[in-house]
Each structure stands twice: as C-alpha cells, then as structure tokens.
C-alpha positions in Angstrom: -44.5 202.7 113.0 -46.5 203.7 110.0 -45.1 203.9 106.5 -46.0 204.0 102.8 -43.5 202.6 100.2 -43.3 201.9 96.5 -44.4 198.2 96.1 -41.7 197.3 93.6 -38.9 199.0 95.5 -40.0 197.3 98.7 -40.1 193.8 97.1 -36.6 194.3 95.6 -35.2 195.4 99.0 -36.8 192.4 100.7 -35.2 190.1 98.1 -31.8 191.7 98.7 -31.8 191.1 102.5 -33.8 187.9 103.1 -31.5 185.5 101.3 -28.8 185.6 104.0 -31.2 184.6 106.8 -30.8 181.1 108.3 -34.4 180.1 109.3 -33.0 177.3 111.5 -31.3 179.9 113.8 -32.2 179.1 117.4 -32.8 182.8 118.1 -36.3 183.6 116.6 -35.6 187.2 115.9 -32.9 186.3 113.5 -35.5 184.6 111.3 -36.9 188.1 110.7 -35.8 191.2 108.8 -35.1 194.4 110.9 -37.3 197.3 109.7 -36.2 200.8 110.8 -38.2 203.8 109.5 -37.1 207.4 109.9 -36.3 210.6 108.0 -38.0 209.5 104.7 -36.2 206.2 104.6 -37.0 202.6 105.4 -33.9 200.5 106.2 -34.1 196.7 106.0 -31.5 194.4 107.5 -31.0 190.6 107.3 -28.3 188.7 109.1 -27.2 185.2 110.1 -24.6 186.8 112.5 -21.7 186.0 110.2 -23.1 187.9 107.2 -25.3 191.0 107.3 -27.0 192.7 104.4 -28.6 196.1 104.8 -30.4 198.3 102.2 -32.7 201.3 102.2 -35.5 202.7 100.1 -37.4 206.0 100.1 -40.6 205.9 102.3 -43.3 208.2 103.5 -42.8 207.9 107.2 -45.9 208.9 109.1 -44.7 207.4 112.4 -41.0 206.4 112.7 -40.1 203.2 114.5 -38.2 199.9 114.6 -39.5 196.3 114.5 -38.7 192.9 113.0 -41.0 191.0 110.6 -40.9 187.6 108.8 -39.7 188.5 105.3 -41.3 185.7 103.3 -44.8 186.4 104.7 -44.5 190.1 104.1 -43.0 189.5 100.6 -45.8 187.1 99.7 -48.6 189.5 100.7 -47.1 192.7 99.3 -46.3 191.0 96.0 -49.9 190.1 95.4 -51.3 193.6 96.2 -53.1 195.1 93.2 -51.6 198.6 93.9 -48.4 200.5 93.3 -47.8 201.4 96.9 -47.8 199.3 100.1 -48.9 200.7 103.4 -47.7 199.1 106.7 -49.0 200.0 110.1 -47.0 198.3 112.9 -48.5 198.3 116.4 -46.6 198.6 119.6 -47.0 194.9 119.9 -45.1 194.4 116.6 -48.1 193.3 114.6 -48.0 194.6 111.0 -51.3 195.6 109.4 -51.5 195.8 105.6 -54.6 197.1 104.0 -55.5 197.2 100.3 -59.0 197.7 98.9 -61.2 195.0 100.4 -58.2 193.0 101.8 -56.7 193.2 105.2 -53.7 191.3 106.6 -52.1 191.1 110.0 -48.6 189.6 110.4 -47.0 189.0 113.7 -43.5 190.3 114.2 -41.0 190.5 117.1 -39.4 193.4 118.9 -36.0 194.6 117.8 -34.4 194.6 121.3 -32.6 191.3 120.7 -31.6 192.0 117.1 -27.8 192.2 116.8 -26.3 195.7 116.5 -24.4 196.7 113.5 -20.6 196.2 114.1 -18.4 199.3 113.6 -15.2 198.7 111.6 -12.9 200.9 113.6 -9.5 201.6 111.9 -10.5 199.8 108.7 -8.4 199.9 105.6 -10.5 201.2 102.6 -10.3 200.4 98.9 -12.5 201.7 96.1 -13.0 200.2 92.6 -15.6 199.7 89.9 -18.5 197.5 90.8 -18.6 195.8 87.4 -14.8 195.0 87.5 -15.1 193.6 91.0 -18.1 191.5 90.2 -16.3 190.0 87.1 -13.2 189.2 89.3 -15.4 187.2 91.7 -17.3 185.5 88.8 -14.0 184.4 87.2 -12.6 182.9 90.4 -15.3 181.8 93.0 -16.2 178.5 91.2 -12.7 177.2 92.0 -13.0 177.6 95.8 -13.3 174.4 97.9 -16.6 173.4 99.4 -15.0 170.9 101.8 -15.9 172.1 105.3 -12.6 170.6 106.6 -10.6 173.0 104.4 -11.7 176.3 105.9 -8.9 178.4 104.4 -10.0 177.4 100.9 -13.7 178.0 101.6 -13.6 181.4 100.1 -12.0 183.9 97.7 -8.7 185.6 98.6 -8.7 189.3 97.9 -5.0 190.3 98.0 -4.5 194.1 97.9 -0.8 194.2 97.3 1.9 195.6 94.9 -0.4 198.1 93.2 -3.0 195.5 92.2 -6.0 193.5 93.5 -5.6 189.8 93.1 -8.7 187.6 93.4 -7.8 183.9 94.0 -9.7 180.7 94.6 -8.5 177.1 94.8 -9.6 173.6 95.9 -6.1 172.2 95.4 -7.0 170.5 92.2 -7.4 173.8 90.3 -6.7 177.5 90.9 -8.3 180.6 89.4 -6.5 183.9 89.5 -7.5 187.3 88.1 -5.8 190.6 88.7 -6.6 194.3 88.4 -4.3 197.3 88.8 -5.3 199.4 91.8 -3.6 202.2 93.6 -2.8 200.8 97.1 -0.5 202.6 99.6 2.0 200.1 101.1 0.6 200.8 104.6 -2.8 199.6 103.4 -1.8 196.3 101.9 -4.0 193.4 103.1 -5.2 189.9 102.4 -8.9 189.1 103.0 -10.4 185.6 102.7 -14.0 186.2 101.9 -16.4 183.3 102.6 -18.2 181.7 99.7 -21.6 182.7 101.1 -20.6 186.3 101.1 -19.2 186.0 97.6 -22.5 184.5 96.4 -24.4 187.4 98.0 -22.1 189.9 96.3 -22.5 188.3 92.9 -26.2 188.3 93.4 -26.5 192.0 94.2 -23.5 193.8 92.6 -24.3 195.9 89.6 -22.3 196.6 86.4 -21.8 200.3 87.1 -20.8 202.6 89.9 -18.2 202.2 92.7 -17.8 199.7 95.5 -16.1 200.7 98.7 -14.4 197.9 100.6 -13.5 198.4 104.2 -11.6 195.8 106.1 -10.2 194.9 109.5 -8.4 191.6 110.3 -11.7 189.9 111.1 -14.4 191.8 109.2 -15.0 193.4 105.8 -17.8 195.7 104.6 -18.8 196.1 101.0 -20.8 199.2 100.2 -22.3 199.9 96.8 -25.4 201.7 95.7 -28.0 201.4 98.6 -26.5 198.1 99.8 -24.1 197.4 102.7 -22.8 193.9 103.1 -20.8 193.2 106.2 -19.1 189.8 106.7 -16.8 187.9 109.0 -13.6 186.9 107.2 -12.0 183.5 107.1 -9.1 183.7 109.6 -5.7 182.4 108.7 -2.9 182.7 106.1 -3.9 181.7 102.5 -1.4 179.4 100.7 1.2 181.0 98.4 -0.9 180.9 95.2 1.9 182.2 93.0 3.9 179.0 93.6 1.1 177.0 92.0 1.4 178.7 88.6 3.9 176.8 86.4 6.9 178.9 85.4 8.3 176.5 82.8 7.5 177.3 79.2 5.7 174.6 77.1 3.4 174.3 74.2 0.6 176.9 73.6 -2.7 176.1 71.9 -5.0 178.9 70.8 -8.7 177.9 71.0 -12.0 179.4 70.0 -13.5 179.6 73.5 -17.1 179.0 72.5 -16.4 176.1 70.2 -14.1 174.4 72.7 -16.7 174.8 75.5 -19.4 173.3 73.2 -17.3 170.4 72.2 -16.3 169.6 75.9 -20.0 169.9 76.9 -21.1 167.4 74.3 -18.4 164.8 74.9 -18.8 165.1 78.7 -22.3 163.6 78.4 -20.5 160.2 78.4 -18.4 160.9 81.5 -19.9 158.8 84.2 -18.4 160.1 87.4 -16.3 162.8 89.0 -13.0 160.9 88.6 -13.5 160.3 84.9 -12.1 162.7 82.4 -12.0 163.8 78.8 -8.9 163.0 76.8 -7.5 165.9 74.7 -5.0 165.0 71.9 -3.3 168.0 70.2 -1.7 167.6 66.8 -0.9 170.1 64.0 -3.8 172.6 64.1 -6.2 170.0 65.4 -7.7 168.8 68.6 -9.4 165.4 69.2 -11.6 165.1 72.3 -12.4 161.6 73.6 -14.7 160.5 76.4 -15.3 156.8 77.1 -17.3 155.1 79.8 -17.6 151.3 80.4 -21.1 149.9 79.6 -22.1 153.3 78.2 -20.1 154.1 75.1 -17.8 156.6 73.5 -17.9 160.2 72.4 -15.3 161.7 70.0 -15.0 165.3 68.7 -12.5 167.0 66.4 -12.0 170.7 66.0 -9.5 173.1 64.4 -7.1 174.9 66.7 -4.0 177.1 66.3 -1.2 174.8 67.2 2.2 173.9 65.7 4.0 172.1 68.6 4.7 168.5 69.3 1.8 166.0 69.8 0.4 166.1 73.3 -2.3 164.0 75.0 -3.7 165.0 78.4 -6.9 164.4 80.3 -8.9 166.7 82.5 -12.1 166.7 84.6 -14.6 168.2 82.0 -16.6 170.1 84.6 -13.4 171.8 85.8 -12.4 172.5 82.3 -15.7 174.1 81.4 -15.9 176.4 84.4 -13.5 179.1 83.2 -14.8 178.8 79.6 -18.3 179.5 80.8 -17.3 182.6 82.8 -14.8 184.2 80.4 -16.2 186.4 77.6 -13.2 186.6 75.3 -13.4 185.0 71.8 -10.1 183.1 72.2 -8.3 181.4 75.1 -4.8 179.9 75.4 -4.0 176.5 76.8 -0.4 176.1 77.9 0.8 172.5 78.3 4.1 170.9 79.3 3.3 167.2 79.4 0.5 164.8 80.4 1.3 164.9 84.1 1.9 168.6 84.6 -0.9 171.1 85.2 -2.5 172.8 82.2 -2.9 176.5 82.3 -5.7 178.5 80.6 -5.0 182.1 80.0 -7.0 184.9 78.3 -6.4 188.4 77.0 -7.6 189.7 80.4 -5.3 189.2 83.3 -6.6 185.7 84.1 -4.9 182.5 84.9 -6.5 179.1 85.5 -4.3 176.2 86.6 -5.8 172.7 86.3 -4.3 169.4 87.4 -4.7 166.6 84.9 -6.4 163.2 85.5 -4.5 160.0 84.8 -6.9 157.7 82.9 -6.3 153.9 82.9 
C-alpha cells in the first residue's frame, strides 16, 4: 500500500477513530487502527468490538491495500512532519515507512486478517434529523446517566422514537433529564434504543452543528452516520424504566430564575460543601432566594439573589453538583424551578422542551 494524504486531514481522522480503542485488549490487532486505501480514499477504523468508529479522507492512492497500524505512533510522527502532506509506504510485511526531508521512520503494523469485519444492520429502522439538534439533546441529558456498573439499564441514554417525537432520557434514580424533539416517525418504525455512555461520549465529541445524522437501528445494534463518520455501537439490552412516571404531575410553586446568576451563586456556595451527601439549602420568599451551605469545621457560605416568585415560603436542599449540571448545559436566559414541598422532587424546566427532575436532600 502506498498513499499520500493531507497531513491535517489525516491527523483529524486519526483523532476521530483512535479514542475508542482499548489498548488493554488481549487481541493485539485491536490496539491498531485499520487502514484501507482504494479509489482515491483512505478509510480508517477503530474498534473495541462493542463500539466502532470509521471515517474516510481523500488520498492519492498509488498502490491500494489494507493493513493495521498503531495510531498513537503514526499520529506522533505525522504531527511533527514539517510538510503539508504525509506519504506512507506499507510493505507486504505491514511495516509503514514515512519519509520527509532528511527524516525516515519505520513503524511496525499487523495484518488485517484478524480485524473484525463491519457488521451489517439488516432490516434496520432508520431515522434522520439535524446533527446540531441531536448533539444538543445528548448534551442536555447524558450527564444524568448512572455510572454504576451494577445498573446496566441506566448506563446510557434512552432514545425513544415514539408518538411523533424523539425523546432523549437519562437517569441515575436520583435525578432524570428529559428533552424532546418533534420527528416524523411511522408507527411501524417506533423503537427504544439505550445507547451506552461511551458511545454517547464519542458522538458528543465528533458530531457537528450542521448537516444531517442518519440513525439506523436493530434490536441490538445502532449506527450513526454523519459527514464522513460512521459510529456503530452495541445497544444496552433490556426495557428502560417508565420515565414519564417520574415527572411530578401535581402543580406547585414556580420560581423564575436567571440561569447564569443562579449557576454562579450555586457554584460559589458549593465551595463549602464537603462531600457528596451534603447539599445547599435554598429558601424562597417573595421575589428572593437565599442559598446556604454549611460544613462542620469548615464554615458557612450564604448568597442572596433576586428571583421572580410570589408563592409561599419554601425551603429545600439539593446536591449542588446535580443542580448545576442542567444549568451549565442549557443556553436559555431563564429557567423555571417547580416545587411542591421540601420532600418532593424539584423540577427544572426551560423554554426548550426540557425537563429535569431532582430529588431533594434531607439535611440534619
């Protein structure tokens, strides 16, 4: 195989595929990236067998071929080349030769015979939507997913294609984030996909703000195709909990808050929160909020800020990190906090179709 590629495009493509690789995989070839050159293109593929990322760039292909090479070594060498193009000559023994000026490099690779074949998604259901919209939905929900390995069903984001809309949901049982987008979905194509967090992280890293994304899904696999990138992932198998039952239906008190000011105040007071089970106490009165954080042997932090509120006095405590997560990811100027009492979940809403349910903390 002999190719010439644009250095910057090549580096970008390597970055897109190498992050999924598990270097501790017992099969050596899976520590490498698959290179396939033909017809004026170089395809690069990285996988950990559960998640696969493939991309392609234009290339001058003097000799087509297939091999696997260690991505970090190739990346490190090519990045330092003082040229705009990179030339790779791979021998039949899978040794990559890179020449630039007075510098020569040889990097050992492995044959592609044992590299996993791309899985076909026969009979897949297909959905198409805007990349930027989908990326924002993942960004607004994924932080609420559980990272507890014993709670497999919650170790991902649910994508529910039902009722003429796409619902993205994540929960760790202490909080739940939900955002929805209208989407034309034939009843015969309705589906629920639980996408693992590693896959969600990869999508967030590589999705753009423009263009379409095509999602194809079978009961066990999903493929996400956008731009020059194809992400194929195993899905979490099982039935996701009924998330709509979690959202409180009772009407209570509504507070309108300036999102940025609220976030800043919580961030400051949380400096005195000493551990994960401690919280910040919020006391709402007429058009005013007081935020209090105390820690034994450390001290006390107190903030006051103006809010739009005319209901009864309410005091409630929340985990500050959980409270800040949606505020950091929303972009609206204002958010609404719906409260019933100090033992019922608080609900953050926005002008977008977003709901965040947060269980309170009982402070002694």
